[in-house]
N, C-alpha and C positions, 0 to 999 in steps of 0.2 A: 502493498498501497503505499502512495504518495504522502509526504508530508501530509499534517491536516490543511486544509482548506487551500493549498497550492493548486490555482485554475490553473489546469490547461486544457490545452486546445487538443480534440482529437487527433490522433497522427493519421491523419488522410489528408490528401489535397482538398477537398472540397468540404472542409469543415466549417468553411468562411462563406457564406454569400451575398455581398453585399456588407450591409453591419450584422448579419443574421450569422450566429456563431454556434458550433456543437462542441462543447467540451465537458468537462469533469472537474471535479474539486471529491478529495478525502474526507471523511467524518471518521469518529471512534466507533459507531454504528453503520457503515456502511459508504462506499461509493457513492456519489450524488450524479449522475448524468444529465445535463442541460442540454436545450431548454426543458423545465420540468415547471409543473401544477403542483402545488401543496396545499390538500387539503384543508380546514381549518377545524381543529377538535379544542374547541375554547375553552371548554369545562373538562378535557380528559376524555372527551371521545368526539366522532367525528359523527356530527348527527343522523340518526336512522339507520345507522351500518354496525357491524359489528367489526373486530379488530380479524376476523377470519376473513369475514368479507372483503373489508378495506385489504389485506395481504392479498385478496385472486384480483384485483383492481389495480396495484401496486404502484402506490403513488412514490416518488424518491424519498419524499419528506412529510412530516406533517407535522399542524401546529397546533400549540398549547398557547394559554395566555397567561401571564401573571395576573393582570386586576383581577381574574375571576377565580384560578387558583389560588389565589394569595387570601381570598374572603372563603372560598370556601370548595375545597375543603381544609385549608392551608398548607401552606407550605412545609411549613416543619411536620407535619403529618405525612406529609408524601414525603419526606426526607425517609421519615423513620421507616415506609417501605420500600425503600430501595429508589428512590426519583422516583419521575413519571412514565420512564420507559416501563417498569417493574410494576405500578401503579395501574396502569391501562394497557399493560400485554402487549405492546408494541416496542417491539426492537429494530426497529429503521431509526434515522436520522430524525430530532425532533427540534422544529423552532420555536421560540417561545414569544412572543411579542410582548413589549416590555411597560403596555397597558400604555402609552400613552394617547391610542386612536379613544379606547374603552373612557381614556377622562377626557379627552373631547366630547365625546357626545354626550356626557353628564354635565355641559354648562350650567344647569339650573343647580347643581348639586356638589360643586366642586369651588376652588379659590386657590389660586397659582401664586403662588411666591418664588422668591430667588433658592428660598431652600427646598421646593418640592411642592407639593399638592396634596392640601388636604380636601376632604371628600368626604361624603357621604357613602353610606353603600343602598345602592339600587334594590338589595334586598330588604332589609329592615333599620334605616337610617341609621346605623352606628357609624361612629366618626373614625376614621381613619386617617395616615398620612403618607403617601407614596414620594420617596426624594427619589434621585438617581441611586445613592448607596441600597435605601430598600427595593429596590426594583433590582439590581443585582444579585442583592441578597436574596430572593424571591427564587430568581433564575439560576442560581448557583444551585439550593436546593431542592430545585425541579428536575437538575441536572441534564438541561437542556445539550442539542450539539450546537445547536448557533442562537446566541445570547442578541437581542438587539438594543441598543442604547436609549434609554428613555430621554423623549423627546418631545416637547411641546408640538402639537398638531396644529397648523392653523385653516380655518376655515376659509373656504375656497374664493369669499371676494373680501378678507381681511384688507383693509385700509394698507396701502405700501408702508407708510412708516410705521404700524402697528407689527407688523410683519418683520420688518427689518430686526424690531426689539425682540421678536418672538426667536428669531434666528439666532441673534447674539447668545439668547438664555439657551437654547439648544447647545449651543459650541461647550457655552462654558458647562453644561450638566453632560457631553459628553466624554468631557475630561475626565471628571468627576466620575463617570461609569466606565471610563478608559483604566482609570485608576482602583478603581477597586477589583480584590483578587477573584479571580474563578478557578474552579476546576481544569487541570491539566487539556482536558479534553473537550473544555468549551472553547468557542469563538465568538470574537463581539463585531457585531455587523456595527458601521455607522449610518445616521439617516441624515439624507440632505434634503433639506427643504427651501424655501423660496418661490411655495404659487406656481403660478405661470411666468412668471419674471426671469427671464433666462438671466439677466443680469445680476440678480441676487442671486437664483440657484449654481452661480459661476462664482461668486464670492464668497457664499457660504461653503461648498467646494472646499476652495482653495484653504480656508481655516480648517477642513477637514484633514484636508492633506499636508497640513503646517503639522497637526497632532500626529499623523499619519507617520511624517519624516521619522519621528521619535520614537514611537511605539506601533507597529502597525496594524491597524483592524481587518480582521478575515476577513471580510467582505462589505459593499457597500448599497444602500437602498436608498431609491427615492421614494420618500414618503409627502402626504399634502398634496396628491391629487384624486382625483374621484371624490370629492371633498364638495360640491356645488359649483366648477366650474363648468360651462360648456364642452362637451366631447371636443369640439376642434381647437379651444385653449388647450387642455392638455393633451392631444394626440401633437402640435405643434411643439408644445414644450417636451416633450418625448424626443422627436425628433431630430433637435438640436441639441438637444442636453445629453440625452446616454453615452453618448461616444463621447463626452470629456469627461465620464469615469475612469477609473484604470481597468487597462485590460487583463493584467495577473489575477484579478479577483473576481470573486462570483456579483452581479449585479442582480439586485434585487427591486420588482417593480411593485407597492406593494398596497392589498386592497384592490385589486383590479383584476378581473375573470372575465368577462363576457369573450365568447371566443374571437369577437373581431376584435375586441382590445388585446387578447393574448396573439393573434396572429401580428397583429400592428406591432406589438411589444417585442417577438422576436426578431421579425425584418428591422428593428432599431437596435438591436442588437441587446436586449434584458435575459437575462437567464434566467430568472425564478420569478413565480408567480404564487401570490394566494388571495382567496376571494371568497365568502360564505355563498355566492351565487347557486352554485351546482343543489346546492341540498336544500335551500332556500325555498330556489324554482321549484324544485321537487317536488314540496310538501304543498306547494300550490298548484300543482298538476300541471306546472310547462315543464317539456323534457325539450333539450337539445340536442340537437341529430345534424348528422352528416347532409341535408335536405333542408334544413331550415327549423325552427321551432313546433312543437306540436303542443297545442292543448288538448289533454288526455280527455278532460271534465266534456269537451263537446259532442255533441248527441251523434257526430257523423262516425265516432269510432265504437258506438254502440254493438255494433256487429261485425266489426271488421275482422276479419282472423290474419292481418298483418300485425309481424313485431314492430315496436315503435322506430327502428331504423334499421332495415336490411344490412346495411355495411357495419351493423354494431355486433360483437360476439361476445358481448356482457351476459352474464348471467340472464336479465329480466329479456333481453332480447333474442335469447336462446330457446328459453321456457315458455315466455309466456305471449298471449295476443294482444292488442290493442283492446279488444273488446274485453277481457278478462281487469286490463289495468283501467279503464274506463268504470268500469263495477266497481271494483276496490275502491277509487275515488269518491267515486258518487255514495256508497253506503258509510264512507267516512272511518274503512279498516284500517288501521297500524298499519298493515303489511303497504297498502299505496305510497305511503312515506319510504319504505323500505326501497320497495322493487323501483319507486321514480328515482332514489338517490344513489341508486348501486349504478342506475344507467345512466345520469348525469355526470356522476366521476369518473365512470370510467370513458363518458366522451370527452369531455374535458384535459384528463389526464393524459389519455388516448392520441387530443388533439396534440399537446405537445411533444409527446413521444414522436407518432409520425413526421412533426417538423422537422424531429431530430434525425429522422431515419433519411429523410429527404433531403437536407443538408449533407449526411454523408454518404449519398448516391448522387451529388452533381442534379438533383431536381428540384429544387428548392422554388424558384420562382414559377414553377408549370406546378407545384403543390400550391403555394399560397392562391395563385387565378383560381384554379379547379375547384379550391376548396370556398373561396368568394362566389365561385359561378353557382356551387350546389346549393349555397345559403338561400340564396334567391328564389329558388324554387318553392313556389305554394304548397304549403302544409294538405297532403294529402287526404 
């Protein structure tokens, strides 16, 4: 196994196509092949699926969350059970989000200061404090492979002067996160902010790289996108900025996961993605397929003998008809969410896997073009 977190391009002449790239890096719990979509397991489980089902889907990395797991059941309890890997029976790589985005979403229940964030639990109103050091302590107790620095996640429409103050605080918090001792197997990822202002993104990256020159970070994340700004602004920012990130470390676009966004991000050189979208859409009966989106609750599927996606080999598509999935959703059976989630996760993880294979086989432009064309097909 190569040195932990050293990003290397696959030894193949077509591992690059434009800015898109196929590579890999090693963690204590396995090698991660990129590009890769990482399912979100916020509270120690990917919603709707068991670890056995998740293993069949075969994601490269899954996520846990500092904010939620720190509150319930508590990071010290998880540490006593041997860490999050053993607690949730998952032996692959795990990334833990620092809690910054959850704090951002609790705007009415928190107060941000230089020391950290004072907040009330959304469960019972109890008071807590999350500092950079506390975020690192929780993530060390969880034992994740990839640790995210605590950042202040700004709203998509934040005024520029306030955004600059927020960025400066994120840099100061990043230094405090870096100075906290993690376990030997853990790698710290820095988070870049700056909204859709390219000059602010670049100036913040310069501050991060100044810290990186003294003690290198193991990866770099683009945060603060898909938080209220227009899709066109987000894409324009990515297209201009991703290539500014170091090429020798993994690049992670946080919280973005529609099929269209994944493909666009891969084209810009992003390696890692995460989003709750596949399982959230599944719970609402909306399925992602190679031929566009399918609303399984629609009456047209009531007597359909077809699988959700004839090009998909997941358990759901190999086993069940649209008619059965329609029935389960209409009568409110829990199995509907599980089978829908298995498919949506399989499709989304499979999309990044297929993009990687297309890169290695020197056919990525054609793959991207055909994939987009197929999505334009009307729902059958």
